[in-house]
N, C-alpha and C positions, 0 to 999 in steps of 0.2 A: 794616454787614452783620450779619445775625442771628447767624451762627456763625463766630467767629474761626478755627475749625478748617478752614473751607473756604478761607480766604484767606491762610494762613501763607506761601504761596509766591508771593503776588501783590503786585505794586507797586500799591498802592491809587491813587496819584496818576495812574497811566497808564490805569487801567481806564476803559473806555468806559461812559458812563451807561446805555447800552442793556442792559448785563448786571448792573445793580444790582438790589437787592431791591425791586421795585415791583409784582410780580404776586402770584398766588395762592400759598399756602403748602403746599397739600396736593393730591394727585391720587388720586381714588378709583376711577377706571374700571379695569376688568380686561379688557374685550373688545378684541381686536386691532384691529378695524375702527375703534372709537372712538379708540383710542390713535393710530392712523395719522392720523386727522383732527386730533387735538389737536397731534401733532408737526408736521404740515404748517402748522397755524394759528399755531404758536409759543406754545402755551398756557403752557409753562414758560420761555419765552425771556427774559421780563422778571423772572424770580425766580431769583437766583443760588442761593439755598438750595434751592428746589424742583428746579431742574435737577440739582443734586448728588444729591438723593434719587432722582430718576427714573433717572439714570445708574446708580446703585448697583443699583436694582431690575432694570433692563433687562439689565445685564451679569451679574447674579446668575442670571438666567433663561437665559443662553446654555448650550446643551448642550455639555459639554466632555469631554475625555478623562478616564479614570478617575483618572489621576495628573496633576494640574495644579498647578503651583507656586502657593502662596498666600502671604499676608503673613508667616507664620512662617518660610517658606523665605528670604524676603528678609532678615529679621532675622538669620538664621543665616549668610548668605553675603556680605552687603554689605561687612563689614569685611575679609574675606579678599580680596575682589576689588578693592576700592577702595584699601585700605591707608591710607597717610597723605596721599594726594593730595587737594588741594582739588577740589571738584566741577567747577569751571569749567575746570580744567587737564586733566581726564581726556580721553583720546581717545575717539572714537566707534567703535562696532563696525563691522567691515567691511561688514556686510549693509545699512547705511544708504546705501552708495554715495556717500559724500561729501556727503550731504544735510545742510544746516545745521539746527540746532534753531531753530524759529521762536520768537521771544521771547514772543509772546502775552501781553504785560504781566506776565511773570514777573519777580520780583526776582532778585538774584544767587543767593540760596539756591535758588530754583526752577530757574534755568537749570542749576545744578550738580546738582540732584536728577534732572533729566531724563537727564543723562549717566550718573549712577550706576545709574538704573533700566534704561537701555538695556544697559549692560554686564552687569548681572545677568540680564537677559532672554537675552542672547547666551550666557551660561553655562548657562542652563537649557534653551535651545532650540537645540541645535547643528544641527538640521535646517532652521532658518530661515537661508537663504543670501542672500536679496535682498529687502529690505523697506524701501524709501526712504520709505514713508508713516508708519513707526512713530514717528519723532521728533515729528511733529505730533500724532499720537494721544496719545502720552504727555504732551506739553506741555499739551494740552487737559484730559486726565483729571486732571492734577495740580491744576488749578483746583478740582476738585470732589472732592478726596481729603483725608482728615484727616491723612494722613502719607504718606511715600514707600512704605511697605510696602503700604498699601491701593491706591495707584496701580499698583504693580508687579503686585499680584494681579489688578486689573481688566484691565490690558494683557495679562497672561498668559491670561486667560479668552477674550479676543478672539482671540488667536493659537491657542488650543487648541480652538476650536469644532470639534466632530466631526460636525456635521450636514452631510452631503454636498450638500444642496440649499441650504445657507446660507453661501455664500462671504462672508467679511468683508474680509480684506486679503490681497494677494499676498505670498507668502513665498519665492518662488524667481524666478530670472531668467526661466525659461521661462514661469511664470504671469504675470509682469509684462509680458513682451514680447507674449504672446498677448492680454493685456488691451489693450495699445496697438493691436494690429492690429484687435481687436474694436471699439474705439472708432473707429478709422478707417473700418471698415465701416458703423458707425452714422452717422457724419458723412456718408458718401457717400449714405446713404439718407434721412436726416432733416434735413440741413443743406446742401442741394445748392448754394445760393447761396454760402454760406461756403466749401464745399469747392471750388467753382469759383475763388473768390478765392485760396485757399491753393495750388491747383495753378498758378495764373497767376503767383504771386509767389515760390513756393518751388522750389528746385532738387530738393528731396526732401521731398515733403509728408508722408511717413511719419515723418520726423524731427520735424516740427512736432507731429504727433499723439502721438509718444512722450513729449511733455511734459505730457500731459493730467493726470496725477495730481499733478504739481507745482503746477498751477493751484490744485487743491483743498487739497493737503497742504503748505502752505508760503506760497503767494502770497496766498490769500484772507485778508482781515482777520479778526481773531478773532471779531467778532460775526457775520460771515457763515459762517465755518467751523463755529462752534458750532451755528448753525441747521441747516446741512447734516448735522452729526453727530447732532443730535436725531433727524432723520428716518432717517438711516442705521442707527442702533441699532435702530429699529423695523422698517424695511423691507429693509435689506440693501444689497448691492453695487450693485444696479441704480440706486439713487438717485445714486450717483457718476457713472454714465454720463449720467443725466438732467441733472444740474447742469452737468457739463462741456459738454454739447451746448448748454445754455442760455447759458453763458458765450460760446461760439463764435458763437451767433446774435447776442448783443448786441455782441460785438466787430465782427462784420460790419456790423451796422446803423450803428455809430458810425464805422467806418473805411472803409466802401465809398466809393469815389470819391476817397479820399485816397491819396497816394503811399505805397507800401510797398516796402521793399527785401528781396530774398531772404535776405540775410545777417543781417537784423535782425528778421524777422517773429516768431521765437520770443521775442526780447526784448520786442518790441512787445506781444505777447499777455500776457506776464508782467507788464509794466508796467500794462497795462489792468486786469488782475485785481487787482494791488496797490491801484490807485486806483479800484476798481469803484464805490465809494460816490459818485463824481462822476456816475455814469451810472444806477445802478439800486439800489434798496433790497434788503435781504435778502428781503423779502416778494415783491417783483416777480421776483426771480431764481428763487425756488422756484415761483412761479406759472407762470413761463415753462417751468421744468423739467417740471412735472407736466402741462402742456398738450401736451407731446410724447407722442404715442401710440405708445410703443415696443412692440417684440415682447414676448411673454411672457417671464418669467424662464427657463422651460424652454427656449425657443427660443434665447435669448441664451446659455444654457449649452451648447447644441449648437454654436453658432457659436464659442464660446470653445474647445471641445474640438477642433473642426476646425482652428482656428488653431494650437493647441498641437501637434496631429499634424503639421501642415505644418512647424513649426519643428523638431520632433524629426527629421523626415525630412531636414532641412537640417543636422542635427548640432548644433543649438543646445540645450544642456542647462545645468543649474545650475552645472556645472563651469566654464562660461565667464562666470561672474558678474563677473569682473574686467575684462571687455571693456567699455570705455566706450561709451555710446550714440552718441557723435559719431564713433566709429571703425567702426561696424557697417556694412560695405559690402554685406551680404547682403540688406538690405531697402531697395531703391531702385526707382524706376520704370525698368524695364530695357529701354527702347527706345533703342538707341544709333544715332546717325546713320551711323556707319561700317559697320555690319553689317545695316542694315535697308533693304529695298527693296520697295515695293508699287506695282502699277500703278493702285491705286485711291486710297490715302491717303498723305499726307505723314508725315514723322516727327512733326511737331507734332500732327497729327490723331490718329496712333496713340497718342501719349503722352496725349492727352486721353481717348481710349477706355480706355487702360490705367488711368487714374486712376479709372475707374468700376468696374473689376472688383473682386471681393472681395480683401481684403488678402493672403490666403494664396496667391493666384495672381499678385498684383503682384510677388511675389518672383521670378517666372519671366520668361523672355524670349520674345518672339514667335517662333513657328516656322511657316513657311509649309507648310501641308499640301496645299492644292489651289489651283491657278490655272487658270482656264478658258483663258487664253492659252497656258499650258504643257501642261496635261493634256487640253484639249479641252472642248467644251460638252456634257458628259454627266453626268447626275445619278447614274448608276451608278458612274462613276469618282469623283465627288464623295464618295459613301458609302464607297467602297473606300479612298480616301485619308484619310478622317476617322475611320473605325472604329478603336477602341482609344485614342482621345484624348478626354479629358474634363478641363475644358470645352473648347469651341471658340468661335471668333469668326467670324461670317459677314459678309462685306463685299460689297456690290453697287453697281456703277456703271451707271447707265442711259445710253442713247444721247443723253439730254438733259443729260448730265454731272451728274445728281443722284447723291448718294451716301447710302446708308442701310445698315442691317445689324442684327445681333442678337448678343447674348452668350447662349450656349446651355450650360446647366449640365451636360447629360447626354450620354453617349456615344451616337452615332447608331446603334450596334448594337442599342440597346433597341427600335428599330422592328421588329426581327425577331420579337419576342414576340407580335406581333399576327397572325401567320400570313398575311402578305401583304396584310392589310387596313391601311388608314390608321388608326392609333390614336395618341392623344396621350400624351406622357410629359414628363419634365423636372421642375424645381422652381421655387419662387418667386424664386430668384436670377436667373433669365432676365430679360433686358430687351431692348427694341428701341430703335433710335435712327436719327436722320438727321444727316448732317454738312453736306450741301449741298442747298439753298441756305443753310440756317441750322441751327445745332446744337440738337438737342432729344433728350432721353432720356425713355423711358416705361418705368417699372418695373411690377412686378406690382401690380394694382389694390388688393390687400389691404394693401400697405405704406402707402398714403395713406388707405385706408378700412378700418381694422381692424374697424369696426363690422359689416362683412359676415360676420365669422366669429368663432368662439370656439375657443381651443386645446383639443385633446382631452387626455386624461390622459397622464401620462408613461409609464404602462404600455403604452399603445398606441404611443407614440413609440418605445419600446425593444423592441417586438416584432420578431422576426427577419423580414427581407424579402429575397427570397421565402422561403416556409416550407422549401423543400428545401435552402436554404443553411445549413451548420452554423454554430452560434454561435461567434463568435470569442472569444478570451480578452481581447482589447482592448476596453474599454467603448466607445471611440470607434467601433469597427467594428460593435458591436452596435446602435448607434443609427442610425436611418434619417437621411438627409441633412438639413442645415439647410434650413428652409422647404419640406420635403416636404409635399405636400398632405394626406397622411394625418394630419398634426398638427393639421389645422383642420377644423372643421365648416362647410363651404361650402354656400351655398344651392343651388348647381347646379354642374354640371361646366364650365359656360362660363367660370368664373373660374379654371380650372386647365388650360386648353388651351394648354400652353406650346410644344410642338414636336411635329411629326409628319412622317413620311416614308414614301412609297410608291414604287413603280417609276415612276409617272407624274408625281409632284408632291412638292414639299416645302412644308410649311405651318408658319408661326410665328404663334401666337396664334389664338384662336377665340372663338366666341360672338358672334352678330350680325354677323359678318364675319371677315376675317383680316388680321392686321397685315402679313403677307407671304405671298404664294403664288407659287411658281416652278414652271414646267412642267418635264417630264422632259428636254427638250432645252436647258435653261438659256437659252432664247431669249426667252420672254415672262414677264411677271409682273404682279401686281396688288397693291394695298395699300388698306387701308381701316381704319375703326374696328373694334376688337374688344373684347369684354368683359374678356379676360384682362389686357390692358395699358391699357385705356381710352385708347387712343391716337388721334391724328389720322393721316391718311394720311402715310406716310413719304416719299413722292415723288409724282409723277403717278400717279393711281389705276390706270391701265393703262400699262404701260411695256415697252419693249424693253431687253434686257440687253446692255451693252457688255462687262462683265467681272464675274466672280465669283471671290472668294478665300475660303478658309477658313484660319484660323490656329489653331495650338495653343499650348500654354504649356509651355515647355521649361525645366527646371532648368539653370541655367548650369553646374553641376558635371558634367552629363552630356554636355556638348558635346565 
């Protein structure tokens, strides 16, 4: 290798040939777009020396707090903190949550250095309360640092980033947990086949998704993690979601049709990631990751904020960092056989529906708001029972025993803003589905076809809505909802006709037809293709209604 300074912590005999000095030695580009392409293509991946230079440059350019610990601080404090202990015998700080330090071909000196650096970071960042990703980050950076002090400084700059739009690593239990929920939401939308498998084999699918960061920061082999980190330093946190989604897609492709046990699926995925070289190359993994057409960074930020807000309302704060993930009973699919009864769907069917709803509402339990058999066949009564509840779940059973419905993101009272006329409202989280005779879900057309729209500026997203409503002190309240149509430049209104209600009818989906139309007597209905959900008919195109139910989402603590 060109520079002994880069590998003083590395066991040369263990190093993979893929990270030896075989590539270019210099990087001249300065434009972000070009840098993105080079990172994705692995321009510096085959040059150990060049990767080190690029990391130093990219980390140096991270905007940080005015006072950020540097290499000189490390030199001043390391002796006092470590004392006479050998590096490998040092305890790890509490914020790593018992995460082990990945070896990443480090020698004994390197493994001890990681522990020393983590303890010094804990001393300088008392506000970092939960960061299980940090051992992997430090272990990788140590490969490309001349000494421990430089590695410490680089890790501190990543933690001290003060650009609110550039999230790098989770540093609290709340941020970590909301990231897990956000990942679950993304799996639900972009990896539906894998999600279906996880739901089928897992007693608690959220616990499987809570492991997603471990796949990247610990289980991925060094050569794969380094490639991910290359792009991460250029593009940010969204890359991590992409790669984790790609891992789940490959896992599903390999394991679909093979037996999976609920008590071992987490271990199965971890083992798959550790041995991922048997299935896919780093290049193919990144290719799959960037083929996923995710929401914009701003939209994902809104989803993350919504999930954080839901957890805060549940009382989940950084002070609960000592609670292990395996013991968290507040995030589970909350449809229990002993207290659930519906005239339309079974417990299993409701659990399937519940697995489709956004993670922040999967924390809740189903609450029956309206039943035509109990409250009568009246649309007026339906509205009366549903108003004040957001979101709601609509279930319909036809006289032919077909079952279909819709998840509706917005309070039905919004219909009153249209002065008695039928007007559409709702957000892109709405979806329609059928359960009988076969299961099929149809989401907002923009999710599968993002080319239909371009996100608008964050300023427009953050504008107060409606204008007469005072600005809240909570940033999450000032932002309009996740997947609100105001965030997107849509070619026409037909792609945003989510839900509408008048005195004589209820409509779900519009443009070229309606996904669901129900008359005011809850007697007849019709279904067809609509532009909003790009769906097939959800049952017989013209049908008679046997039963209608509306369900709300109840916090278990309020029962």
